N, C-alpha and C positions, 0 to 999 in steps of 0.2 A: 496414463492415468498410475496415477497412487494405488497399492494395493489393497483389498476391500479388505481383509486381516486389519486386525490392529494388530502391528509389532510395535516394544519399545524396548531400549533397553537399558536395565540397571547395573549402578553403580552406587555401593557402600565404601570405599579404600577403611576408612576406622572400623564397620559393625559389621563385614561382609557374614562372621559370625552369631553376630545376634539376633535375639530374638525378634526385636522390629525386622530387622529383616525378610527372614520368617515370613512374619508377619504379612510382610509387601508382597514377597512372594505371592503368600497363601491365597490376597484377595486380587490379584491379579491373577492366575491361573482360576482365579470362581470366577471372574468375569466375564473369562473367554480370550482375554490379552496374552499374546503371544508376548516371550522372553527372549533378545536376540540377544547372541554372544558376545559380537561385532558391533558398536558403534554406527559403524556404517552401512550394516544394513535395518536400521529402522530411524527412522525420522524422526523421532522420538524421544527423551533421557527420561529415566528418573535417579536422579542423582539423592542419597539416604546421607543428611552428614549430623556427626552429634555432639547435638549439642553445649557440653564439654570443652569442646577444639577449642570455642568461644574467637579464634581472628577474623578478622580478614583475609590472610594470606592464607587460610588454612580452605575456604571459600572458595578466593582464585585459583589453590593450588587444587581441586579436583573439580572445578568446574572450566579453566578454561582451557585446555586438550579435547574436549569433548565437544568444543560447541558447534566447530564447525561444521553444519549442511545441517540441524536442526536444533531444534526448540526442547529446554532441559525444565522440569519440575522440579526444581528443591524440595525436599521433605528434612525437617528440623524432629532430630528424634527428639525429647524430652519432656521429664516428668511437669513441667511447668510451661506454658505457652514460651520462648526465648524472643527476647528485648527487640528491638525493631532494630538495634546497630546492625544484630549477624541478620534479619531480613532483610536488609536493604546492605549489605557488603553481599551474600549471595543474587541479590539485581544485577550490583554492582561489574560477578564476575558472570555475567551475562545470562541468569534463569530467568525466565521469561516468566515467573509464578516463583511462590513460596507461598509451602506450605505449613505447616506443625501436625507432627506425626507423635501424638500422645502413645503411655503403652500401652492405653485398653482397643486403639486399631480404629475409632473411633473416625476417624478423618477415613477412613477405607473412600468413603463414594463421592468425599472431595477429590482423590486421585481419581476414580474411573471416572469421577462427571467430566473434570478437566481431558483425563486424555483421551475420548472421545469423544469431546469436542472440539479439537485439535484436530483431528482426524476427522470429522464430517466437511469441519472447512477445509484442509485439505479436499480431499477428493473434491468439493465442488474449488477450488480452487485452479486443477488439472482438468478440469471438466471439456467439456467445448463450451460451453454458454459463454466462460470467463475465459479458455485459451482463447479462441475467435476473435474474439476483441479486445485482451489489456498483453498488448508485448511489454518483457522486460525481463533480465536475472538482476540486476541491484539488486543488494540486499535490501536499504528504503523504499523501495518501487514497492516489490516482493510482500514486504511486512504493510505497507501501502492494503495491497490488495486482499493481504489478509483479514486487515480492519474491515475492508468493504464490503465484503463477503462474509461473514461473518455480522457485522451490521445490518447486512440486507436482507440472511437468510434469520437469522434468530433474535428481529426486537422487529416494531414498528416505529422506532424512534424518528419520529421527522431527523435531517440529515440536508448538510449547509455543504456546501461543494467550495470551495474559495480556490482559488489562484490566476495566473498569469496569461491574455490571451492567445488558443492554439495549446492547453495543458490537457483537452481530453473530458472535462468537464460536464459536457453531454451525455459522451460516451461515459462514462461511473453513472449519468443517474439511468441511462435506458442497463444496466447490467442492477442499479438496486430496485431498481421493477420488474426486469426480468427476475430476480432471484427472492422475490420478494410473496411468489406464490398466487400471486392476483391473474385471475383467468381475465381483467377485465385493461383496456390497454391503456396508457398509459398518454396524460394529457398535458399539454405544453401552449406556457404560457408565458410571449415573450416579454415581458416588463416597460421592453424602452420602446412596444408598436403602442403599448397604449396611450391615451390622451385621455384627456379629462373626460372630459364629452361625455367619453363612450367609453372611458372603465367600466363602473357599475354596471351593463350592463355584457361586455367582454367578462366581467368575473361575478355574474349571480343574475344573468340574463336578464330577460322585460318580458311584459308583459304584451297584448297586442295592445296601439295606440296609445305604450305606457308612450313617446315621445311621435316627434314627426319619421314619416318612414318605419317608425316600429308596426308593418302590419300583419305580421303575427306574432304570436308566442315565441321568445328561441331560449332553450338553455345557453347558462356560463359559463365560463370555466368547475365553478364551484360539483355545480348538475350534474356535468359530465367526467367530472372524477369520481366519482362519490360509488362504494368497492373500487378503487381504483389508484391509482398514484397523479396526485399532482403536481408537477415541474416547473417552477415558478423558477425561469432563466433571467440572469440578470436581473433580481431582486434587488437588488442596490440604487439601481437607475427607477427607484416608486419613488417620486415626490412623496414631500410629508403626510397631505390630506389624503391620499389613498392609504398610506402604509394604514392610517386610520378606523381606515374602512375592513381594512385587511386583516388587524388583527382583532378587529371584534369575533371573525365570517371560521378565524382558523384557530381562538380561544374558546366558543361555543359550538362548532362545525353546525351554524343555522342562517340560514342569511333570506334574504330577502330579495323578488326579481322587486327590477328598475318597476318600478307602478302597484307593484301588488301588494298586498296587504296582510298576506299567508308570509311563514315563514316555516325555510322548507327546512328541511334537514340533509347532512353525507357526510359518511364515512370515509376518507381515503387514508392514502400513503401524505406525507407529504416532504417532499427535495426542492431548495432553491438550490441556483448557483451566483458568482460573483464574483466577477473580479478586483473586486475592492477590496478596501481594507475595512471592515463594516467596525470592527471596534476602534479603531479611530473614526470614524465615522459619526459613531453614538457617540462620541468620547466632545465633537463639535459640534453637537445635533444638526445632521442633517440625514439620520438613522433612530427612529425609532425602538431606545432598548429595551419596553416592551416586548414587540415584536423580534426584537435580534431575536433576543432567550426563547422568544417563541418554538423560532426559523433553527435555533445551532442544538437539537438536541443532544447531537453528535457533530463533530465538522471530521471533513477532510479537505487536509490546506493538498492541496496536485502540484509538485516540485517544478522547475523551467526547467526543459530539456538541459538543460548549463547546469544542473546539480545532480543531473543521472546520465551522465556524456557513455558509462558503460551499458547502458543501453540504443545505443545507436545503432550500431551494426543490425542489433537483432529486426526493433522498430525496420529497418530499410527490408531485411528480407519479406520479417511480418509485412510488410508494405508491397513488394513483388511476386507474397501471394495473391493479395485481395485482388491485384492488378491480374495475374495471371491463374485464376484459378484451377482452368483448365491445360495449363501446359505445365512443364519440368520451370523450376522453380531459377533461373541460373544463376550462377556467382557473382559474386564478385572483384575485378580485381584490382589489387595489392591498391595500386591506384590510385583507384576509382575509392576503396575504403580507407583510404588514409586522408579522401578529399574529403567524407561523410566525415572521416572521427575529427576533422579540423578544423571548418566550415565553422560560421555564425550560425543560432535558429533564434532571429529574436520570435520569431513566430512560433515556437516549443515544438508541439512534434506534428501538426498542421502545417510547417515550412519544412520538417524534413520528410515529411509526406508527397512532401511536390516538387518538392529535391527530389528524390527515386519517382517521382511519375516523370521529371523535364529525363531521368538519366531513358527508362522505361521505352519512354516514345519514340526514344533515336536507337533506345538497339536496334537490332535483328537478327535472326539467323540462332543456332542452335547452347552457340561459346557462353564465353562470360561477357557482362558489363566490363567493357573496356574504357582508354584517358579516350578515348572522341566520343564515349557520348556527353565526357559532360563538352553542354555549355559551353560554347569559345567564350564569353564573358563574364564566365566563376571561374575561368581554371586559370588566374593566378594564383587564386586562393591552394592552387598544389605547392609547395612549398618544397617537398622531397628531405628530406635529411634534419634542414631547419625548422619543423615543425617538432621540434619536440628536442630539449624543454621552452615551454614558453612561457605565454605572459602570467599562465592563473601559478606554473609552479615556483619560475621568481617570486612575484606574491604570498606564499605561503613558506619561501627561504626569509623573504626581509619581515614578516612574520615574526619566524622563527629568530633571525637575529634580535629584531627588538623586543621582545620580551628574554634577552640574553641570558641564549640556551648558545652553545661550544660545536660547532665541527662535532666532533665524538655523540655526541646528542642529536646532530641533525642525521647526521648519518644510521647512527641507529632504529630511529623512529623514522624515518625512508624508507629500512628492508624492514622493520617491522610491519608499517601498514603495508610495502608491498606482495606481505607475505599470507598476511590476512585475508587481502583483498582478492587474491586467488587464489587460496584454501577454499572461500565461499562463492564461486565464481569453479572453482573444477571440487565441488560437495567433498569437500573435506580428501583428496582422494592427493596424501602426499605426492606419491610416484608423479602424477598430470602437472600436480603444483612444481616438484622439480623440477621438470624439463622445460615448463613454463621458462621459470629462476634460471634456468641455466647452472642450478646447481644442480650435485649426488641425492638422490633420497636420504643416504645417512648423512648426508649435511643438512638435509634441513628437515630431519628426525632431530638432529642436538639441535642448532639453532631453535625450534621449536620447546625444548624438553626444560632451553633456555630462557625463554618464556613464558614460561609457566609455572618457573620453580621460586620461590617463594622468594623476598626481597632475608 
């Protein structure tokens, strides 16, 4: 769990003794924000940049060495608003946001507000409510979780969740509802089950006698979601006539029951999910553009598991804890780990969960899950030392060669990428990263310094 005290590191390579630096320190202390001497001791950083430097190389030089393991707020000290090129240079160097710091320190409130928001989001990210349902440590996944938490807890925006089957769209929907602060239940409507004949009743409810079989009045999804959250699953499956009905109710937050004459009001947060590319559906006329823009206040694309393979083992351990909540979670034998890392997952995270469940049900005793737990018909997937380099590696090399890169550039890019990834995984620890890379601490430090030096 993150510390309840907001702590940041502060750096200003060219402005350490400047009045701007003294102002920043003073404003941080006034807001009760602690300043750490070591970047590794704080999850967030403040980088005060001199606008007079005026070069992308300066931004790269001051930001890149400090990035692993934390978010950086860059502040450009200048009499006038800095040019867009400088702001973009800081963003390209890895800053999460960029503020102008004028001589009168009028940006202090914005600085403090951003740091406090980041801290609040981090607290929620590491809370049991989030950690118990979302597993994974890869930087793209953590960035996505951070966005989901912020949108869920600090806005009432409608959310459109997209992604392939099995990527966890329903899990994200439940989390957004849980973090939204509503005491009402999440109302779920599976759009694939709506028939043209009964769709009006399912959405808006009906009055007694509205149609044959309507022996009593009934609330629909819009009434049930009043004061809470309405989750329209597989919204991309709705036919155009139903989309038109839905649009007005979402837009005006009013509806009529089937067979009724009175308008009913409702207030809810809207979450939609689909495995379709709705923008492409809009382009070909299969989905209404006005409905799309109404439901896509914030878009969340869940990556397929093949794009976050670094999360396979953390997810497997998460599923094992779920399968054995009151028992010791068994470790995975190296061969089993390799099996999980090298197999394909056409069903994404859901597919991985089923694979882990098959291993778990074959396991017995208190020792690790071993190769014998792998179902016999899946064991040929375990290919030992031949599992890497794999097809993805070959494809990356082929692309580099096609772009005209030589062996030296390809080798350098591979080494730089490996260093970046392992530093991110080890939260910026040079010692642990060097151990995993099979080099000395000193060699890794030299390599990192060379990476961050301006050309």
